[in-house]
C-alpha positions, 0 to 999 in steps of 0.5 A: 500500500502506497499513500501519496500526499502533498499535492495542491495548487501553486503559482509558477516559481513556487514549491511543493513537497510530495510524500509517499508512505509505504505500509506493506513490506520492509520499506528499506527493501524497496526502490522508490519512484515518482511518475506523473501523468498530465491531462491527456498524456501518458504516465511518465517517469520523473525520479527514482531513488535506490533502497538505501538512498545512495542513488537517484535518477531524474528525467531531464526536465526536472533536473536541478528543480526536483529532489527525491529523498527518503526516510527509511525510519518513517517508511516515506519517500519525498519529492521536493519540487522547486521552481515549478512550471505550468508544464509540471501540472499533473497527477503525481504517482509514487511507485515501488519495486524490487529492481532499480529500473524506471520500467520495473516498478510494480506497486503504485499509489493513488496519485496526488494532483499538482496544479501550477498556474502561470 
């Protein structure tokens, strides 16, 4: 079970922090990721972090603006989003998997909506 939260409405240039809490298995065994789906588009990869937090990967469009992190003691992964742009508007989903690969996530949260206005 993955529970995402933290979405909302913000003006361009603003910041939001998304959180996702996992409850089903030892969190430290899971690689975690964030994906997003803009209106009328497919869901796409945004960022991922390895189970111990030692490795991260970002899609080019968010590099330098978004930061993924995790707190294994709290079973939570975060996505700090700064300098938000209207094109970041989407439903954001957290995901978990046992392989460190953007195509191997197999558990998904319910999504949280982020709306960025110009």
